N, C-alpha and C positions, 0 to 999 in steps of 0.2 A: 629552454623548452626541453621536455623529455624526449628521448630518442624514439620511443614508441608510445602509442596510446595506452597500452597496458602499464608501462612504467609510469605514465602520467596519472592514471587512475590510482596506482599504488602510492605514488608520491603524495597525492592530495587526499588519500584515505577516503575515497568515495565508497559509500556503503549503499546497499540495496534499500529500497523504501518499504519493504515488508517488515513484519515484526521481528524477524530474525536478524535483520541488518547485516546480511552476508557481504563481505568485501567484494566489490565489483571486479577488481583486477583478478582475483582468484577464479571467479566464475568465467571471465573471458578466457583465462589461461586454460581452464579445464576443457572448454569447448574447442579451443584452438588445438589442443593436444589429443583430444578424444579420437578413437579409432572410427573411421568411416570415410567414404569417398564424398559424401554430401553433408552439408551442415546448414542449419537454419538460424535465423535471428528474428526475435519477436520484440517489437517495441510495444509494451503493454500500456495502452491508454484506456483501460476499462473503467478505472476509478469509480467503484460502486459503493465506497464507504460513505455513510451519511456525513454531510457537512464538508467533506474534503473537496477543494476547488482548484488545487494547484495545477493539475494536469491540463485542465481547460485553459487556465491562465497562461501556461507556458505555450500551449498550442496556438493560442490567439496572438501572443506578443512575440514569441521567440521560436517559431517553427523552423527557421533556417538552422538554428543550433541543434535541434533535435535530428533533423535530416543529416546534418554534418556528422553527428555522433554515430548515426547508423552507417554512414559512408565509411567511417573509421573502423567500425566493426566488420564491415564487408571486406575492407582492405586487409585487416589483421587476421580474419578467419577465412581461410581459402575455401574455394568451391562452395560459397554460401549464397543464399537468397534471404531476403528480409520481408517481414510483414509488419505493418503498422496496424495494430488491433485496437479499434476505437469503440467506446460505448456509443449507443445510437445517436444521441444528440451531438456528440463531438464529431461523429462521422458526417452527419449532414452539414455541420458548420465548417469543418476543417479539412475534409477529404480533398476538395478541389485544389486548395492551396498546397497541401502536402504532395499531391500527385504532380503538380507543376514543379515543385522543388525537387522531386525525386525523378523527374523525367530522364530517361536514358539509363537509369539504374535498376538493378533487380530488386525493386521494392514495390510490394503491393499494399494498397490501403484497403482494409476490410472492416466490416461492421461486426461488432460483438453480438453474440447470441446468448440469451439468458440473462440472469440477474447478477447479484453481487458475486456469487460463487464462480461465475464464469471468468472472473479476473485472476483466480488462482492459477499458477503457471501450468499445472498438468491439465486443468479444465480448459484453459485457453488452447492448449494443443488439441484436446478433444474437439473443441468448437471449430477450430480452423480446419480440422480433418473432416468435419461434418458428422461427428459421432455424438453419442449421448453426452449431455452436459452433466458430468460427474467427475470427481477426482480420481486419479490413477494411484495405484499402489506405488510407494517409493521405499527402497530403491527398486528399479534403477531411477536415478534422478534425470531430469530433462537434459542436463549437460552431457549425459551419456546416451540417452534414448528419449527423445522428445517427439517433435513432429515426424510422423512417418518412421518412427524408431531411429531417427538420425540425431546426432548431437545437436542440441538447440540452446541458444543463448536467449534467455528471457530477462529483460530489464524494464524498469519503469521509464515513463517519458522523461522524468527529471534526470535519471541516470544518463540517458543519451544526450540530454541537454548539457550536462556537465562534461561529458566526453567531447561534445562539439566545442565547448568553450575552451577546454584544455588543449584540443588540437589547434585552435587558433591563437593560443597563448593569452587568452583573456580571462581565465578562471581566477577568481579572487576569494576562495574559501567561503563562498556564499551558498545559501540554499533557500528554498521557498517555505514559508510557514503560512498556514491558513489560520486566521483568528476569527471566531464567530461566537454566537450565543448572545448573552446580555452585555454587549459592548457597543460603543458609539461608532466605531470605524471598522466594520466587518470587511474582510478582504484577504487577499494574498499578498504577502510582503517578502521581499528579499533582504535577508540579514545574514550576518556571520553564522556559519553552520554550527558553531559551538555555543550559540546563545542559549541561556537558560530561560525557563518559562517566564519568570518575573521580568527579565530583561526584554523579552519579546513584547510582553504586554505594555511595558513602559515606553519602549522605543516606538511602538505603533500608536501610542496615546490611547491605549485600551485598558490600562490598569484601573479596575473599578474603585469607586469611592464608597461602595457598600460592602457588607460582609458577603463573601463569595467562595466558591470552590470551582475547580476546573477539571475537565477531563482532557488528558494528553495521551493519545494512544489508548492503551488498555488500563491506564492508571487514573485514579481520582486523587487530585492533589488539593490539600487545604492551603490557606494563605502562608503558613509557615513551612511549606514544602516546595515552594516555587523555585528553588535554586537548582532544580534538576534540569539537565539538558534533554532536549527532545530528539528522539531517533525515529526511525520508521517514517510514517506519513507526514509528520510535522504539523498535525492539526490540533489546535487548542480550542475547546468549547468552554465558555464561561457561564456559570449558573449563579443566580441570586440565591444565597443560602437560605434566607428567610422565606422566599416566595416559591421555592422549588419543593415539590412533594416527592420524596425519595421513592415511594411506592409507585406513583404514576410514572416516574422516570424509568424505573427498572422494568415496569410492564412494557413500556415502549421499546426498551432494548431487547427484552425477551421476545417480543412479537417479531422484531426484525430478524433475529436469529432463526426463529421458527419459520418465518416466511422464506428465508433465503437458504436454508439448509437443503441438502439433496435427498434426505431420508435414507442415505446409504448406510450410515452407522448408528447403532443404538445409543452410544454415549451422548452424541450431540442431539439427536432427535428426542430421545426419551428424557435425557438429562434436562434439556431446556424446557420441555413440557412440564416436568416436575417443579422446576424453578418458578415458572410462571404460575403454576397452580398454587404454590405456597405464597407467592407475592400477592396474587389475587385474593386469597383468603386472609391475608395479613397475619399468617401463622408461620413465622420464620424460625424454623428449627435450625440453629447454627450448626449443630453437629451433623445433621442430615445434609444440609447444604454443603458443608465442607467435604463430605464424602462424595457428593455429586460433582463438585468442582474438581476434586482429585481425579475422579474417573474421566471427566471430560478432558482435562489437561493432559492426561497420560495415555488415554486410549482412543481418543477421537481420531478419525481417519485423516482429517485435513485441518489446516490452521483455523478455520471458522470455529470449530468446537474447541480446539486447544486454547484459543485466545479469548473465548467468550466469557469465562468466569471472572477474569480480572476486575472489571469495573463493579460487578455485583458484590464481590468480596470486599472491595474497598469501601463502597458506599454503605454497606451493612456495618462494617467495623468502624468507620470514621464518622458516620452521620446518623446512626440509629442507636 
């Protein structure tokens, strides 16, 4: 067993569950060493991504490991308090159990305010402080100045689950994957964390018998591209290639981004409006779209706009 939880996170190469997949051990070390007399810890259970189900699954079946992981963070990061930040339905279902498990510890269970964007780490800080639901300028990063301008550790529910399992000497290189879409056995599955998409579909008995494509994170993968490993959220959505209308699918994605953006920055707001406009008119100018994608990826204020173009680019280049 590792001498410290940070060593354990480093040994098992635990990564964050956002798109950047930042090493968890580095994040914990930064908060631990940051200047400040007070520190905060946020277990982020906001899970606003469409089709992602793993946080709810973990909170239902393994809450004791999540709380154990938070306890380890409180022990490692001195003078700290913690918040378990849950989307509304998770709050109503799981808050009583979590409060019971956390009794006697400086851990508060609170309800998320706002939609998808309120799960972004700087927005989560804004929400907990009771401020406007919008992203903050970075730097400074939350590890230096987060809640009430104090060093703050923000990790996903699954990261704290992993920390809890490592602390108890029970971690076995596993992680959770959501498999959904046109599959017979939708659900959340625990498999080796290095599993490729094809392997996940086969082991869960969800590999389609028809021609299909899949969305994994921000990527669209064809049948011959399924040897890729999944990082980030670990969510696979399977689509019937013959029965899926790419235009309708992209309109649905575009509307989600339009509904969930904060209107703070023009690249995300105006860029997605123009993308939806072209999709709706069925006049896809690839050169113009690529210019919009470039602007969104490089100048959007937060990850919503930066990550949005990926699936649109893939579906246009691979399926149209």
